[in-house]
C-alpha positions as a printed Julia matrix, in Angstrom:
623×3 Matrix{Float64}:
   0.0     0.0     0.0
   3.06    2.27    0.12
   2.63    3.2    -3.54
  -0.66    5.0    -2.86
   0.71    8.54   -3.09
  -2.6    10.38   -2.64
  -4.49    7.89   -0.49
  -1.6     7.67    2.0
  -1.98   11.41    2.67
  -5.62   11.05    3.77
  -5.61   11.11    7.57
  -9.12   12.53    7.97
 -12.05   13.73    5.82
 -10.58   17.23    5.94
  -7.71   15.98    3.77
 -10.23   14.87    1.14
 -11.59   18.41    0.99
  -8.09   19.84    0.45
  -7.42   17.8    -2.7
  -7.52   19.46   -6.1
 -10.27   18.35   -8.45
  -7.73   16.87  -10.86
  -6.35   14.66   -8.03
  -9.67   12.91   -7.53
  -9.51   10.41  -10.46
  -6.09    9.26   -9.21
  -7.46    8.93   -5.69
 -10.35    6.79   -7.0
  -7.89    4.58   -8.89
  -5.71    4.1    -5.79
  -8.76    3.2    -3.71
  -9.84    0.57   -6.23
  -6.34   -0.91   -6.34
  -6.3    -1.08   -2.54
  -9.69   -2.79   -2.44
  -8.65   -5.47   -4.93
  -5.24   -6.04   -3.34
  -6.58   -6.31    0.2
  -9.75   -8.3    -0.37
  -7.97  -10.81   -2.6
  -6.13  -11.78    0.61
  -8.67  -11.09    3.36
 -11.95  -11.67    1.54
 -14.92   -9.39    2.01
 -17.43   -7.33    0.03
 -15.7    -6.24   -3.15
 -18.25   -5.4    -5.85
 -20.36   -3.08   -3.71
 -17.31   -1.11   -2.53
 -15.9    -0.74   -6.03
 -19.25    0.76   -6.96
 -19.26    3.52   -4.31
 -15.72    4.89   -4.68
 -16.71    8.21   -6.27
 -19.8     8.53   -4.09
 -17.71    8.07   -0.94
 -15.24   10.71   -2.1
 -18.04   13.15   -2.9
 -19.69   12.6     0.48
 -16.52   13.53    2.31
 -15.93   16.51    0.01
 -19.35   17.96    0.77
 -20.18   16.87    4.32
 -18.18   17.29    7.52
 -17.94   13.97    9.37
 -18.26   13.36   12.28
 -20.42   16.47   12.78
 -22.55   15.32    9.83
 -23.58   11.7    10.3
 -23.12    9.31    7.39
 -25.08    6.08    7.96
 -24.26    3.19    5.62
 -27.14    0.75    5.18
 -25.87   -2.81    5.85
 -22.39   -1.27    6.08
 -20.74   -3.77    3.75
 -20.02   -0.91    1.32
 -18.26    1.3     3.9
 -14.7     0.16    3.12
 -13.93    3.31    1.11
 -15.42    5.43    3.89
 -12.99    3.75    6.28
 -10.02    4.65    4.08
 -11.13    8.29    3.85
 -11.63    8.67    7.61
  -8.1     7.95    8.77
  -8.05    4.16    8.59
  -6.07    3.58    5.39
  -2.95    2.45    7.28
  -5.08   -0.17    9.07
  -7.02   -1.25    6.01
  -4.84   -4.31    5.4
  -6.19   -5.67    8.71
  -9.86   -5.61    7.68
 -11.77   -8.74    8.75
  -8.68  -10.13   10.55
  -8.26  -10.7    14.31
  -7.96   -7.37   16.08
  -8.28   -5.5    12.79
 -10.95   -3.38   11.17
 -14.48   -4.73   10.97
 -16.07   -5.44    7.62
 -18.99   -3.24    8.73
 -19.32    0.11   10.48
 -18.62   -0.05   14.21
 -19.01    2.89   16.58
 -16.18    1.54   18.74
 -13.81    1.66   15.77
 -14.12    5.31   14.73
 -16.07    8.46   15.52
 -16.91    8.56   11.82
 -18.9     5.31   12.14
 -22.05    6.77   13.64
 -24.14    3.6    13.75
 -23.39   -0.13   13.92
 -24.45   -1.95   10.78
 -24.79   -5.44    9.38
 -28.44   -5.92    8.44
 -30.38   -4.23    5.67
 -32.98   -1.46    5.51
 -32.2     0.14    8.89
 -30.25    3.26    7.86
 -33.12    5.66    7.16
 -34.7     4.98   10.55
 -31.38    5.58   12.3
 -30.53    8.67   10.24
 -33.98   10.15   10.82
 -33.56    9.65   14.56
 -30.19   11.42   14.45
 -31.67   14.22   12.32
 -34.48   14.77   14.79
 -32.02   14.79   17.69
 -30.03   17.43   15.78
 -33.19   19.5    15.34
 -34.06   19.28   19.03
 -30.51   20.28   19.95
 -30.65   23.18   17.46
 -27.74   21.75   15.47
 -27.33   22.52   11.77
 -25.71   19.11   11.16
 -27.01   16.74    8.5
 -27.82   13.04    8.72
 -27.15   11.1     5.51
 -28.38    7.54    4.87
 -26.64    5.71    2.01
 -28.97    2.95    0.87
 -28.51    0.37   -1.87
 -31.51   -0.3    -4.09
 -31.67   -3.85   -2.72
 -32.59   -2.45    0.69
 -35.76   -1.08   -0.87
 -37.1    -4.64   -0.98
 -37.3    -4.48    2.84
 -40.43   -3.07    4.44
 -38.72   -1.24    7.31
 -37.3     1.35    4.95
 -40.78    2.38    3.81
 -41.91    2.77    7.4
 -38.98    5.14    7.89
 -39.63    7.09    4.69
 -43.29    7.45    5.56
 -42.39    8.71    9.03
 -39.59   11.04    7.94
 -40.81   12.54    4.68
 -42.96   15.36    6.0
 -40.7    16.21    8.9
 -38.68   19.39    9.2
 -35.3    17.68    9.5
 -31.94   17.82    7.74
 -32.15   14.27    6.4
 -30.7    13.17    3.07
 -31.35    9.67    1.73
 -28.99    8.58   -1.04
 -30.49    5.82   -3.14
 -27.46    4.0    -4.53
 -29.06    2.34   -7.53
 -26.72   -0.18   -9.13
 -29.25   -2.23  -11.06
 -32.11   -0.1   -12.42
 -31.41    1.85  -15.58
 -33.08    4.83  -17.25
 -34.97    3.73  -20.35
 -33.19    4.74  -23.58
 -35.99    6.9   -24.99
 -35.92    9.34  -22.08
 -32.42    8.76  -20.77
 -30.77   11.89  -22.13
 -33.63   14.16  -21.08
 -33.79   12.6   -17.62
 -30.08   13.08  -17.06
 -30.27   16.65  -18.34
 -33.13   17.59  -16.05
 -31.43   15.82  -13.14
 -28.34   17.98  -13.54
 -30.41   21.16  -13.91
 -32.54   20.36  -10.85
 -29.43   19.53   -8.83
 -27.82   22.92   -9.47
 -27.72   24.92   -6.2
 -28.63   28.13   -8.07
 -31.74   26.39   -9.38
 -32.63   25.19   -5.88
 -32.21   28.67   -4.39
 -34.2    30.27   -7.23
 -36.96   27.69   -6.81
 -37.1    28.21   -3.04
 -37.16   31.97   -3.52
 -39.98   31.71   -6.05
 -42.03   29.61   -3.63
 -41.49   32.13   -0.82
 -42.47   35.02   -3.14
 -45.66   33.3    -4.28
 -46.62   32.35   -0.72
 -46.46   36.02    0.35
 -48.84   37.31   -2.35
 -52.01   38.32   -0.47
 -55.14   36.19   -0.95
 -53.99   34.14   -3.96
 -50.32   33.46   -3.15
 -50.59   30.05   -1.53
 -53.13   28.86   -4.08
 -50.89   30.03   -6.93
 -47.87   28.32   -5.36
 -49.83   25.07   -5.15
 -50.82   25.34   -8.82
 -47.19   25.88   -9.83
 -46.04   22.98   -7.61
 -48.71   20.62   -9.02
 -47.79   21.63  -12.58
 -44.11   20.99  -11.88
 -44.95   17.61  -10.3
 -47.05   16.53  -13.28
 -44.32   17.5   -15.75
 -41.7    15.71  -13.65
 -43.93   12.64  -13.4
 -44.03   12.46  -17.19
 -40.23   12.67  -17.31
 -39.4    10.31  -14.45
 -42.56    8.19  -14.38
 -42.45    8.18  -10.56
 -43.1    10.61   -7.74
 -43.22    8.1    -4.89
 -40.62    9.91   -2.81
 -42.24   13.29   -3.2
 -45.62   11.76   -2.42
 -44.03   10.73    0.88
 -42.87   14.29    1.47
 -39.27   14.15    0.22
 -37.73   16.33   -2.45
 -36.29   14.13   -5.16
 -33.04   14.74   -7.09
 -31.8    12.39   -9.77
 -30.85   10.12  -11.27
 -27.22   11.31  -11.03
 -24.16    9.58  -12.5
 -22.65    7.95   -9.43
 -19.18    7.84  -10.98
 -19.01   11.55  -11.8
 -17.58   13.26   -8.71
 -18.36   16.77   -9.98
 -22.02   15.94  -10.58
 -22.25   14.15   -7.25
 -20.8    17.11   -5.34
 -23.17   19.5    -7.1
 -26.17   17.32   -6.29
 -25.11   16.9    -2.66
 -24.67   20.65   -2.28
 -28.15   21.1    -3.7
 -29.57   18.61   -1.2
 -27.89   20.52    1.62
 -29.31   23.82    0.36
 -32.86   22.51    0.68
 -32.45   21.79    4.42
 -35.47   19.43    4.34
 -35.75   15.67    3.72
 -34.27   14.84    0.3
 -33.83   11.67   -1.73
 -30.81   11.77   -4.04
 -30.99    9.01   -6.64
 -27.53    7.89   -7.79
 -26.76    5.34  -10.51
 -23.61    3.27   -9.96
 -22.07    0.11  -11.38
 -21.3    -2.73   -8.99
 -17.7    -3.88   -9.38
 -16.73   -0.68  -11.21
 -13.11   -0.76  -12.38
 -12.53   -4.52  -11.98
 -13.69   -6.44  -15.03
 -14.39   -9.73  -13.29
 -16.54   -8.03  -10.64
 -18.43   -5.96  -13.22
 -19.27   -9.12  -15.18
 -20.29  -11.09  -12.1
 -21.18   -8.7    -9.25
 -23.11  -11.36   -7.35
 -20.03  -13.6    -7.21
 -17.92  -10.72   -5.9
 -20.55   -9.4    -3.48
 -19.12  -11.28   -0.51
 -16.08  -13.31   -1.49
 -13.3   -15.21    0.22
  -9.71  -14.76   -0.92
  -9.19  -14.82   -4.71
  -6.56  -14.42   -7.41
  -6.59  -10.68   -8.25
  -5.44  -11.37  -11.84
  -7.99  -14.05  -12.76
 -10.64  -13.38  -10.12
 -10.74  -17.09   -9.33
 -11.18  -18.2    -5.7
  -9.31  -21.23   -4.33
 -10.97  -24.57   -5.01
 -13.26  -25.45   -2.12
 -15.13  -28.58   -1.15
 -18.82  -29.16   -0.76
 -20.78  -27.19    1.84
 -23.88  -27.61    3.97
 -25.6   -24.98    1.78
 -24.86  -26.9    -1.41
 -25.88  -30.21    0.17
 -29.19  -28.68    1.25
 -29.79  -27.18   -2.21
 -29.09  -30.47   -3.98
 -31.41  -32.35   -1.62
 -34.26  -29.87   -2.05
 -34.02  -29.81   -5.84
 -34.08  -33.63   -5.94
 -37.04  -33.72   -3.53
 -38.97  -31.13   -5.56
 -38.62  -33.29   -8.65
 -40.66  -35.97   -6.89
 -43.01  -33.77   -4.88
 -44.74  -30.9    -6.65
 -45.9   -29.42   -3.36
 -42.38  -28.36   -2.37
 -41.66  -24.65   -2.82
 -38.4   -22.82   -2.05
 -38.35  -19.31   -0.62
 -35.35  -17.06   -0.05
 -34.75  -13.49    1.09
 -32.37  -12.26   -1.63
 -29.95  -15.11   -0.87
 -30.6   -17.71   -3.57
 -26.91  -18.33   -4.28
 -25.73  -18.15   -0.67
 -28.34  -20.65    0.52
 -27.67  -23.11   -2.32
 -30.94  -22.61   -4.2
 -29.56  -21.79   -7.67
 -30.4   -25.23   -9.08
 -33.89  -25.17   -7.58
 -34.5   -21.69   -9.02
 -33.54  -22.73  -12.55
 -35.27  -26.12  -12.41
 -38.55  -25.02  -10.81
 -39.03  -21.3   -11.48
 -42.77  -21.5   -10.79
 -42.1   -22.85   -7.29
 -39.14  -20.63   -6.44
 -39.77  -17.3    -4.71
 -37.25  -14.6    -3.87
 -39.01  -12.3    -1.42
 -36.2    -9.74   -1.4
 -34.65   -8.51    1.83
 -37.92   -9.07    3.65
 -37.65  -11.99    6.04
 -40.8   -11.09    7.96
 -42.86  -11.02    4.76
 -41.21  -14.23    3.54
 -42.26  -16.07    6.71
 -45.9   -15.06    6.47
 -45.81  -15.69    2.71
 -44.72  -19.25    3.55
 -47.69  -19.47    5.91
 -49.94  -18.59    3.0
 -48.3   -21.22    0.8
 -48.85  -23.77    3.56
 -52.52  -22.77    3.85
 -52.79  -23.38    0.12
 -51.57  -26.96    0.42
 -47.92  -26.44   -0.51
 -44.84  -27.36    1.55
 -42.78  -24.17    1.74
 -39.09  -24.34    2.63
 -37.64  -20.97    3.61
 -33.83  -21.02    3.3
 -32.46  -18.17    5.41
 -29.28  -17.19    7.22
 -29.66  -17.55   10.97
 -28.77  -13.91   11.72
 -31.39  -12.67    9.24
 -33.98  -15.14   10.5
 -34.09  -13.08   13.71
 -36.18  -10.55   11.8
 -39.0   -13.08   11.44
 -39.63  -13.71   15.13
 -43.09  -12.15   15.35
 -44.31  -13.77   12.14
 -42.87  -17.1    13.22
 -44.98  -16.96   16.38
 -48.17  -15.37   15.11
 -48.46  -16.51   11.49
 -46.76  -19.9    11.58
 -46.52  -21.68   14.95
 -49.75  -20.3    16.41
 -51.61  -21.69   13.39
 -49.63  -24.95   13.57
 -48.83  -24.81    9.85
 -46.68  -27.28    7.95
 -43.58  -25.34    6.87
 -39.81  -25.81    6.99
 -37.1   -23.3     7.85
 -33.67  -24.25    6.53
 -31.47  -22.16    8.8
 -28.09  -21.62    7.17
 -25.0   -20.15    8.92
 -26.13  -21.47   12.33
 -23.49  -20.95   14.98
 -20.34  -18.85   14.7
 -19.61  -17.52   11.21
 -16.11  -16.07   11.4
 -14.91  -12.88    9.75
 -18.31  -11.24    9.19
 -18.46  -10.72   12.92
 -21.03   -9.81   15.53
 -23.95   -8.86   13.26
 -23.87  -12.14   11.34
 -23.37  -14.9    13.9
 -26.11  -17.52   14.09
 -25.97  -17.88   17.85
 -29.52  -16.86   18.78
 -31.81  -19.09   16.69
 -31.7   -22.12   19.01
 -32.58  -19.93   22.0
 -35.46  -18.06   20.4
 -36.89  -21.12   18.65
 -36.74  -22.84   22.01
 -39.36  -20.4    23.35
 -42.02  -21.05   20.7
 -44.67  -23.81   20.94
 -45.43  -26.05   17.96
 -41.85  -25.81   16.64
 -39.49  -28.76   16.14
 -35.76  -28.14   15.64
 -33.13  -30.48   14.17
 -29.41  -29.74   14.31
 -27.4   -32.14   12.11
 -23.64  -32.55   12.33
 -22.94  -33.97    8.86
 -24.22  -33.9     5.3
 -25.9   -37.3     5.71
 -27.61  -36.12    8.87
 -28.73  -32.94    7.1
 -30.4   -34.95    4.34
 -32.03  -37.22    6.93
 -33.24  -34.22    8.94
 -34.78  -32.71    5.82
 -36.68  -35.92    5.1
 -38.01  -35.89    8.66
 -38.87  -32.2     8.39
 -40.78  -32.62    5.13
 -42.6   -35.86    5.8
 -42.32  -37.15    9.36
 -42.67  -34.11   11.64
 -45.84  -32.19   12.31
 -46.12  -28.39   12.12
 -43.32  -25.85   11.9
 -39.89  -27.46   11.57
 -36.46  -25.85   11.59
 -33.3   -27.57   10.37
 -30.21  -25.59   11.4
 -26.7   -26.17   10.02
 -23.38  -24.3     9.96
 -21.53  -22.4     7.28
 -19.07  -24.25    5.09
 -17.86  -27.83    4.96
 -18.79  -30.63    7.35
 -16.4   -31.25   10.24
 -14.33  -34.43   10.37
 -16.22  -37.06   12.36
 -14.56  -39.94   14.19
 -14.29  -43.03   12.01
 -15.82  -45.14   14.77
 -18.96  -43.03   15.01
 -22.02  -44.5    13.32
 -25.06  -42.19   13.28
 -28.39  -43.8    14.07
 -30.42  -40.89   12.64
 -32.62  -41.06   15.72
 -33.37  -38.09   17.97
 -30.07  -38.62   19.8
 -26.88  -40.68   19.65
 -24.41  -41.98   22.26
 -20.69  -42.05   21.52
 -17.75  -43.23   23.65
 -17.02  -45.8    26.33
 -19.66  -47.14   28.65
 -19.37  -45.33   31.96
 -21.56  -43.73   34.59
 -19.01  -41.09   35.55
 -19.04  -38.22   33.06
 -21.35  -37.34   30.18
 -20.63  -34.66   27.58
 -23.77  -33.33   25.86
 -23.78  -31.3    22.64
 -25.33  -30.86   19.2
 -24.52  -29.61   15.71
 -21.07  -28.85   14.33
 -19.14  -29.04   17.61
 -20.04  -32.71   18.12
 -16.86  -33.38   16.12
 -14.79  -31.49   18.72
 -16.66  -33.11   21.59
 -16.14  -36.64   20.22
 -12.42  -36.0    19.78
 -12.21  -34.62   23.33
 -14.0   -37.71   24.61
 -11.57  -39.99   22.8
  -8.51  -38.19   24.19
  -9.93  -38.05   27.72
 -10.69  -41.75   27.72
  -7.14  -42.43   26.54
  -5.91  -40.48   29.58
  -8.12  -42.43   31.97
 -10.92  -39.89   32.37
 -13.88  -42.06   31.41
 -16.68  -40.25   29.59
 -19.31  -40.55   26.88
 -21.0   -38.08   24.52
 -24.75  -37.6    24.22
 -25.35  -36.04   20.81
 -28.74  -34.37   20.41
 -29.97  -34.53   16.81
 -33.36  -33.06   17.68
 -32.84  -30.19   20.08
 -36.52  -29.24   20.43
 -38.33  -31.0    21.86
 -35.58  -32.9    23.65
 -36.29  -36.63   23.67
 -37.35  -37.8    27.16
 -35.26  -40.92   26.65
 -32.18  -38.75   26.17
 -32.88  -37.18   29.56
 -33.32  -40.62   31.14
 -29.97  -41.67   29.67
 -28.29  -38.58   31.13
 -29.75  -39.29   34.57
 -27.54  -42.36   34.75
 -24.38  -40.23   34.97
 -22.81  -38.59   38.02
 -21.54  -35.48   36.21
 -22.66  -33.73   33.03
 -21.17  -30.96   30.87
 -23.22  -29.39   28.08
 -21.22  -27.71   25.29
 -23.35  -25.34   23.16
 -22.33  -23.21   20.17
 -24.91  -20.57   20.94
 -26.14  -18.18   23.6
 -26.29  -19.78   27.01
 -29.3   -17.86   28.31
 -32.48  -19.47   27.03
 -30.52  -22.06   25.1
 -30.77  -25.82   24.84
 -28.28  -26.44   27.66
 -30.51  -24.58   30.13
 -33.58  -26.51   28.94
 -31.7   -29.78   29.39
 -30.76  -28.7    32.91
 -34.42  -27.96   33.72
 -35.46  -31.4    32.51
 -32.79  -33.03   34.68
 -33.93  -30.99   37.68
 -37.49  -32.19   37.13
 -36.12  -35.7    37.74
 -34.13  -34.65   40.84
 -30.71  -34.94   39.24
 -28.23  -34.16   42.02
 -24.91  -34.51   40.22
 -22.62  -31.8    38.95
 -23.98  -30.0    35.86
 -21.92  -27.45   33.92
 -22.6   -25.4    30.79
 -19.96  -24.13   28.36
 -21.57  -21.73   25.88
 -21.42  -18.13   24.69
 -22.03  -16.07   27.79
 -24.12  -12.95   27.11
 -21.76  -11.7    24.4
 -21.55  -10.53   20.79
 -18.5   -12.36   19.34
 -16.1   -10.17   17.36
 -14.77  -11.04   13.91
 -12.14  -13.77   13.68
 -11.82  -17.19   12.09
 -14.43  -19.72   13.19
 -11.74  -21.92   14.73
 -10.39  -18.99   16.74
 -13.89  -18.06   17.89
 -14.6   -21.63   19.01
 -11.3   -21.66   20.9
 -12.12  -18.33   22.56
 -15.33  -19.75   24.03
 -13.81  -23.11   24.98
 -15.75  -24.95   22.3
 -12.81  -26.45   20.43
 -11.33  -29.83   21.42
  -8.52  -28.33   23.49
 -10.91  -26.04   25.34
 -13.27  -28.88   26.16
 -10.46  -31.06   27.49
  -9.07  -28.21   29.56
 -12.47  -27.44   31.1
 -13.17  -31.07   31.97
  -9.77  -31.63   33.55
 -10.2   -28.5    35.64
 -13.74  -29.37   36.79
 -13.63  -33.16   37.12
 -10.06  -34.41   37.38
 -10.48  -35.05   41.1
 -13.8   -36.81   40.73
 -13.23  -39.39   38.04
């Protein structure tokens, strides 16, 4: 990164303002080179950041962070913002232990005004900040930068509806990297966008409105006539006035890769001093051919070859195994439908989508809607399978209770990325689903440890389990299982030597670690067995009876302790007057920071070494 002559001089946003206009293209080029160089090693969100290089520069030319608050929706496209706010020297550490987060974090910089990670939240947060500014008589602005994908989520419309007619210094930037202006009106639309974005035009327009409003008797009526005429003409040009119907002033579309136009438009938005939507057209992956051709592939990517764009060869994954199973099942059963929330590739549904387009539904970034939509499919006699990342599934909690479980409907949730997820960090871990599913009646939850168990759990979910069923599985490849372990595909399994001394209880991915710990402990003379729960809700009564035969029990859980499966298991033991030693090793009331999955497991004592260490410390004297 030492060859970045301009970028290396940026220590704060004030340095961006000091640059000459003719330095800006070189700055943009250096930023793109840095993104490609760094993410080819660290992985991360490449295409979206390449697309907002000029927009990020313009924002820091026009606004004064941290006084003005810039809120990045999702935050995965804030890498350039990090470089321009004094974090360039640290940028090589992004998504690495102790390094920069791949999202905005308030603990990382005063320029990160709001923690991010999930979609469609930025306008609500920015509006709240704008209203606080108004109450405190501050002239600061709040700016929400929102990708067009976020407009598939309902929360953003709630915010727009609430904010539009307020008297606040709120600017919403719609970063549109997919929609295009139709050819027959494209030139005119761009021309009028530039004219309307000119600050002199804005001031003249505002002055005209004030003049008309002060004409006695007819002024306000005349101003309304002029405004309605302008709106009708603009509606013909743009074919949409949704934002202005909600109370916003609309500017755009603007070329999102033209810094001069962007700065002019942003200055115009500031001059209005009321809620504004600035519509910006950008190209995902801009400046890197491979990412421009395949932006979805380079949205969130692991390390790759910067010359060819090719990632390292990887093995099969739980997501792919699930997708293959569901496509094969749908071939035989025409009732099966697949639903996703803008994650068809990530959840392994690409084959299903191409093979059964009439039974594949992408609900957009709208998990709550997707859940109730599945309820409707179930009411209509279909078997909906909603494939969703665990951290995003949290947004469906109310619908899961009210529209699914309460009606005891037959539907399946394929919960991907369950457990710790690694470098994406605290906003993306799947460590809450077991706990919150555990609180809901009429829900059955399976947690397989291998690809074969995943397929078996899906068969049970589709055809042998009543009501709402969740099948949760981790990110990536299956862990190595002991060669001497033979799954029974029942609700639980027992592994290890026969003993009544010590029982290790667990489920999901970390069974592999637990089985290895058991094997090593037995070799050292600490006799123990493993109870592996395959169905974690409801817990099989026979599994509890088996556990009651042991003197001491340790439950290892890759999830939140409070409300989790380990606590439920403890309650069931207490109901049967278990009086032995019971210990829980889980994630204790914490949001895990970004790191590798293995390092995160080790941090919480959920790797093999951690399990052995805990057991020796707690039970070595009571073998």
